[in-house]
N, CA, C and O of each residue as an XYZ file, in Angstrom:
336
protein
N     -29.857     33.546     38.053
C     -30.732     34.594     37.559
C     -31.115     34.280     36.122
O     -30.304     33.774     35.347
N     -32.351     34.583     35.781
C     -32.873     34.374     34.437
C     -32.722     35.665     33.648
O     -33.033     36.749     34.141
N     -32.240     35.535     32.417
C     -32.217     36.676     31.496
C     -33.441     36.530     30.605
O     -33.638     35.493     29.972
N     -34.250     37.559     30.561
C     -35.470     37.587     29.763
C     -35.249     38.550     28.611
O     -35.109     39.755     28.819
N     -35.216     38.020     27.396
C     -35.000     38.834     26.210
C     -36.345     39.202     25.598
O     -37.185     38.332     25.371
N     -36.551     40.483     25.333
C     -37.800     40.931     24.740
C     -37.740     42.406     24.412
O     -36.665     43.004     24.355
N     -38.914     42.986     24.197
C     -39.013     44.420     23.919
C     -39.969     45.054     24.919
O     -40.968     44.445     25.300
N     -39.665     46.276     25.346
C     -40.547     46.956     26.294
C     -41.957     47.115     25.722
O     -42.134     47.416     24.541
N     -42.940     46.909     26.571
C     -44.324     47.074     26.173
C     -44.921     45.873     25.470
O     -46.110     45.867     25.154
N     -44.121     44.870     25.225
C     -44.590     43.639     24.576
C     -45.488     42.899     25.562
O     -45.068     42.599     26.680
N     -46.724     42.602     25.153
C     -47.672     41.923     26.032
C     -47.144     40.607     26.580
O     -47.167     40.401     27.794
N     -46.665     39.699     25.712
C     -46.131     38.437     26.223
C     -44.944     38.637     27.172
O     -44.802     37.909     28.154
N     -44.102     39.618     26.878
C     -42.955     39.894     27.758
C     -43.432     40.316     29.139
O     -42.888     39.881     30.154
N     -44.449     41.166     29.170
C     -44.989     41.633     30.445
C     -45.608     40.476     31.231
O     -45.486     40.420     32.455
N     -46.265     39.565     30.536
C     -46.849     38.392     31.202
C     -45.747     37.533     31.808
O     -45.875     37.058     32.936
N     -44.659     37.332     31.056
C     -43.550     36.518     31.564
C     -42.893     37.209     32.762
O     -42.553     36.543     33.740
N     -42.711     38.518     32.702
C     -42.157     39.254     33.851
C     -43.017     39.033     35.096
O     -42.502     38.744     36.176
N     -44.312     39.171     34.931
C     -45.243     38.991     36.056
C     -45.155     37.566     36.589
O     -45.121     37.359     37.802
N     -45.119     36.589     35.698
C     -45.023     35.184     36.098
C     -43.744     34.941     36.899
O     -43.783     34.314     37.958
N     -42.617     35.436     36.398
C     -41.348     35.245     37.106
C     -41.402     35.887     38.495
O     -40.948     35.300     39.477
N     -41.956     37.089     38.565
C     -42.067     37.779     39.856
C     -42.957     36.990     40.813
O     -42.630     36.850     41.992
N     -44.071     36.478     40.316
C     -44.980     35.703     41.166
C     -44.322     34.424     41.678
O     -44.621     33.962     42.780
N     -43.437     33.862     40.884
C     -42.754     32.626     41.269
C     -41.513     32.902     42.121
O     -40.861     31.971     42.593
N     -41.191     34.178     42.315
C     -40.010     34.543     43.109
C     -38.695     34.255     42.390
O     -37.670     34.012     43.026
N     -38.734     34.285     41.063
C     -37.539     33.993     40.265
C     -36.891     35.309     39.863
O     -37.510     36.113     39.166
N     -35.654     35.542     40.291
C     -34.976     36.778     39.900
C     -34.676     36.767     38.403
O     -34.286     35.745     37.839
N     -34.867     37.925     37.774
C     -34.611     38.004     36.341
C     -34.046     39.367     35.971
O     -34.189     40.349     36.700
N     -33.398     39.391     34.812
C     -32.884     40.619     34.227
C     -33.537     40.745     32.863
O     -33.409     39.845     32.033
N     -34.236     41.848     32.619
C     -34.863     42.067     31.323
C     -33.841     42.670     30.373
O     -33.194     43.666     30.696
N     -33.697     42.062     29.196
C     -32.760     42.538     28.176
C     -33.580     43.035     26.993
O     -34.286     42.264     26.343
N     -33.480     44.320     26.726
C     -34.210     44.952     25.633
C     -33.465     44.682     24.327
O     -32.383     45.225     24.105
N     -34.043     43.846     23.463
C     -33.362     43.489     22.218
C     -33.322     44.636     21.221
O     -32.606     44.557     20.222
N     -34.069     45.691     21.468
C     -33.988     46.867     20.596
C     -32.752     47.702     20.910
O     -32.273     48.449     20.058
N     -32.238     47.578     22.122
C     -31.074     48.366     22.536
C     -29.793     47.548     22.575
O     -28.703     48.118     22.588
N     -29.900     46.237     22.595
C     -28.737     45.358     22.705
C     -28.633     44.530     21.418
O     -29.351     43.546     21.239
N     -27.723     44.948     20.523
C     -27.606     44.300     19.218
C     -27.206     42.828     19.322
O     -27.704     41.995     18.565
N     -26.326     42.513     20.239
C     -25.904     41.116     20.409
C     -27.086     40.265     20.865
O     -27.257     39.138     20.401
N     -27.889     40.795     21.759
C     -29.072     40.069     22.235
C     -30.073     39.898     21.102
O     -30.686     38.838     20.978
N     -30.249     40.921     20.277
C     -31.176     40.826     19.145
C     -30.720     39.739     18.174
O     -31.547     38.988     17.656
N     -29.425     39.650     17.924
C     -28.904     38.603     17.041
C     -29.148     37.223     17.640
O     -29.532     36.290     16.934
N     -28.926     37.102     18.933
C     -29.126     35.809     19.613
C     -30.585     35.370     19.511
O     -30.864     34.212     19.198
N     -31.505     36.276     19.769
C     -32.925     35.951     19.693
C     -33.305     35.627     18.249
O     -34.064     34.688     18.007
N     -32.790     36.387     17.295
C     -33.091     36.123     15.885
C     -32.594     34.741     15.472
O     -33.255     34.057     14.690
N     -31.440     34.320     15.987
C     -30.928     32.982     15.690
C     -31.892     31.908     16.199
O     -32.105     30.894     15.535
N     -32.466     32.135     17.370
C     -33.370     31.154     17.974
C     -34.765     31.171     17.364
O     -35.392     30.123     17.209
N     -35.251     32.360     17.017
C     -36.642     32.506     16.600
C     -36.839     32.936     15.157
O     -37.960     32.906     14.649
N     -35.765     33.334     14.492
C     -35.901     33.834     13.133
C     -36.143     35.329     13.067
O     -36.057     35.920     11.991
N     -36.439     35.942     14.180
C     -36.689     37.383     14.267
C     -36.450     37.815     15.709
O     -36.760     37.067     16.636
N     -35.904     39.012     15.908
C     -35.678     39.447     17.292
C     -36.959     39.773     18.050
O     -36.911     40.019     19.255
N     -38.096     39.780     17.371
C     -39.350     40.114     18.049
C     -40.409     39.029     17.865
O     -41.601     39.315     17.975
N     -40.001     37.798     17.590
C     -40.958     36.716     17.315
C     -41.387     35.952     18.556
O     -42.194     35.028     18.452
N     -40.883     36.302     19.703
C     -41.252     35.595     20.921
C     -40.414     36.067     22.085
O     -39.670     37.043     21.982
N     -40.543     35.372     23.180
C     -39.814     35.691     24.408
C     -38.757     34.604     24.606
O     -39.038     33.415     24.456
N     -37.547     35.027     24.940
C     -36.473     34.063     25.171
C     -36.025     34.178     26.621
O     -35.789     35.272     27.135
N     -35.913     33.016     27.268
C     -35.429     32.940     28.643
C     -34.106     32.186     28.627
O     -33.979     31.145     27.981
N     -33.132     32.718     29.339
C     -31.817     32.080     29.422
C     -31.427     31.992     30.893
O     -31.544     32.964     31.638
N     -30.961     30.810     31.299
C     -30.530     30.612     32.685
C     -29.556     29.448     32.725
O     -29.756     28.432     32.060
N     -28.519     29.604     33.497
C     -27.523     28.555     33.746
C     -27.132     27.795     32.484
O     -27.073     26.566     32.484
N     -26.864     28.536     31.408
C     -26.427     27.901     30.175
C     -27.538     27.316     29.326
O     -27.271     26.769     28.256
N     -28.761     27.418     29.774
C     -29.905     26.907     29.008
C     -30.661     28.075     28.393
O     -30.706     29.170     28.953
N     -31.248     27.823     27.243
C     -32.032     28.843     26.552
C     -33.335     28.208     26.097
O     -33.350     27.106     25.549
N     -34.424     28.920     26.334
C     -35.717     28.426     25.870
C     -36.506     29.581     25.270
O     -36.641     30.643     25.877
N     -37.020     29.356     24.080
C     -37.849     30.344     23.400
C     -39.309     30.011     23.659
O     -39.724     28.854     23.590
N     -40.069     31.040     23.957
C     -41.502     30.858     24.197
C     -42.260     31.678     23.160
O     -42.182     32.906     23.130
N     -42.982     30.976     22.327
C     -43.902     31.620     21.384
C     -45.297     31.252     21.849
O     -45.550     30.110     22.234
N     -46.182     32.198     21.816
C     -47.526     31.899     22.290
C     -47.549     31.669     23.791
O     -47.834     30.562     24.249
N     -47.251     32.701     24.551
C     -47.216     32.616     26.014
C     -48.600     32.203     26.528
O     -49.614     32.809     26.184
N     -48.613     31.174     27.344
C     -49.853     30.688     27.959
C     -49.496     30.134     29.331
O     -48.328     29.843     29.590
N     -50.474     29.982     30.213
C     -50.173     29.389     31.522
C     -49.516     28.017     31.394
O     -48.566     27.717     32.116
N     -50.012     27.186     30.482
C     -49.426     25.847     30.318
C     -47.974     25.936     29.877
O     -47.126     25.202     30.384
N     -47.684     26.818     28.949
C     -46.311     26.967     28.440
C     -45.391     27.504     29.538
O     -44.255     27.049     29.671
N     -45.868     28.457     30.314
C     -45.054     29.009     31.392
C     -44.791     27.971     32.477
O     -43.685     27.907     33.013
N     -45.773     27.173     32.802
C     -45.573     26.144     33.827
C     -44.659     25.030     33.323
O     -43.926     24.428     34.107
N     -44.700     24.753     32.018
C     -43.760     23.782     31.443
C     -42.336     24.318     31.556
O     -41.415     23.576     31.900
N     -42.154     25.617     31.263
C     -40.830     26.224     31.413
C     -40.393     26.154     32.877
O     -39.243     25.828     33.172
N     -41.311     26.461     33.784
C     -40.997     26.455     35.213
C     -40.516     25.076     35.656
O     -39.593     24.976     36.464
N     -41.122     24.028     35.144
C     -40.696     22.669     35.469
C     -39.251     22.433     35.006
O     -38.465     21.816     35.725
N     -38.900     22.922     33.807
C     -37.522     22.811     33.309
C     -36.563     23.593     34.208
O     -35.480     23.118     34.549
N     -36.985     24.792     34.578
C     -36.155     25.654     35.435
C     -35.912     24.987     36.787
O     -34.776     24.919     37.257
N     -36.972     24.502     37.402
C     -36.831     23.888     38.725
C     -36.084     22.577     38.667
O     -35.386     22.238     39.623
N     -36.199     21.828     37.594
C     -35.456     20.571     37.446
C     -33.956     20.851     37.425
O     -33.166     20.060     37.939
N     -33.577     21.953     36.845
C     -32.157     22.334     36.800
C     -31.653     22.699     38.194
O     -30.488     22.474     38.524
N     -32.565     23.275     39.024
C     -32.178     23.651     40.382
C     -31.893     22.435     41.259
O     -31.021     22.480     42.126
N     -32.631     21.351     41.030
C     -32.549     20.160     41.892
C     -31.244     19.405     41.735
O     -31.036     18.387     42.394
């Protein structure tokens, strides 16, 4: 399962949720405004808890700034490579 760190109502977060659902990838959304440990983790990766979207799966973490189809498909390739 993928953990998606973000904030509710965030446009990029909503796009990533939709992308994961379309790809049939199970995910858990973690609201960094309500989870202090998650906010610290995202801030360590991005410099701010609201500077981007962070995906975590099977011990891997990837930060996505500037969500785009190309960036999401690049992440998907990393995700699927781990599955193989």
